[in-house]
C-alpha positions as CSV (number, residue, x, y, z in Angstrom):
1,M,199.6,100.7,40.3
2,D,195.8,100.7,40.8
3,Q,195.5,96.8,41.1
4,D,198.0,97.2,44.1
5,L,196.1,99.7,45.8
6,I,193.2,97.9,45.4
7,N,194.9,95.2,46.7
8,T,196.1,96.7,49.7
9,L,192.8,98.5,50.5
10,L,190.9,94.6,50.4
11,G,193.8,93.0,52.1
12,I,193.4,96.1,55.1
13,G,189.3,95.7,54.9
14,A,189.9,91.7,55.4
15,A,192.4,92.1,58.2
16,I,190.1,95.0,60.1
17,F,186.9,92.6,59.8
18,G,188.4,89.6,60.8
19,W,189.9,91.7,64.0
20,V,185.9,92.5,64.5
21,L,184.7,89.1,63.9
22,R,187.6,88.1,66.2
23,T,186.4,90.4,69.1
24,I,182.6,89.7,68.7
25,W,183.5,86.0,68.9
26,Q,185.5,86.3,72.2
27,S,183.1,88.4,73.5
28,M,180.1,85.7,73.0
29,R,182.5,83.3,74.7
30,D,183.2,85.7,77.8
31,L,179.3,85.8,78.0
32,Q,178.7,82.2,78.0
33,D,181.1,81.8,80.6
34,A,179.5,84.0,82.5
35,D,176.3,82.7,82.0
36,Q,177.7,79.2,82.4
37,R,179.0,80.8,86.3
38,L,175.6,82.2,87.2
39,A,173.9,79.0,86.4
40,D,176.4,77.2,88.6
41,N,175.7,79.7,91.2
42,L,172.3,79.4,90.6
43,T,172.2,75.5,91.5
44,K,174.4,75.9,94.6
45,L,172.0,78.1,95.8
46,Q,169.1,75.7,95.2
47,V,171.2,73.1,97.1
48,E,171.6,75.6,100.2
49,I,168.0,77.1,100.5
50,P,166.5,74.0,101.8
51,K,169.3,73.7,104.5
52,T,169.5,77.3,105.6
53,Y,165.8,78.2,105.7
54,V,163.2,76.2,108.2
55,P,161.0,73.6,106.6
56,Q,157.3,74.6,106.4
57,A,156.5,71.3,108.5
58,Q,158.9,72.2,111.2
59,F,157.8,75.7,111.2
60,W,153.8,74.6,111.6
61,K,155.1,72.2,114.2
62,I,157.0,75.3,116.4
63,L,153.7,77.2,115.9
64,E,151.2,74.8,117.0
65,D,153.5,74.0,120.2
66,I,153.8,77.9,120.8
67,N,150.0,78.4,120.3
68,N,149.4,75.3,122.8
69,K,151.4,77.2,125.7
70,L,149.5,80.3,124.8
71,D,146.3,78.5,125.3
72,R,147.5,77.3,128.4
73,I,148.6,80.5,130.1
74,C,145.1,82.0,129.5
75,D,143.4,79.1,130.8
76,K,145.7,79.9,134.0
77,L,144.9,83.5,133.7
78,D,140.7,82.4,133.5
79,N,141.2,80.1,136.8
80,K,143.3,82.4,138.7
81,Q,141.5,83.9,141.7
82,D,142.2,87.4,142.9
83,R,142.2,88.0,146.7
84,S,139.9,89.6,148.4
85,I,140.6,93.3,149.8
86,P,139.7,93.2,153.4
């Protein structure tokens, strides 16, 4: 009778231990899948960023054009002569 009780308790303990291990294993798999999805999303984002934002060379060209236009406006204002009041 005592051996049957010990065998039953060990069987129940082994079943619980197996269930815990299976749960941990499944959680690890879920985390690995989530990590892989995040890595894939990051890769897609790295590919999309150059398409979305203005490249630095183009930005500096546009800024230079704006500065040239502002310089021309300043030159015109400097050359402007006001009418004299009679």
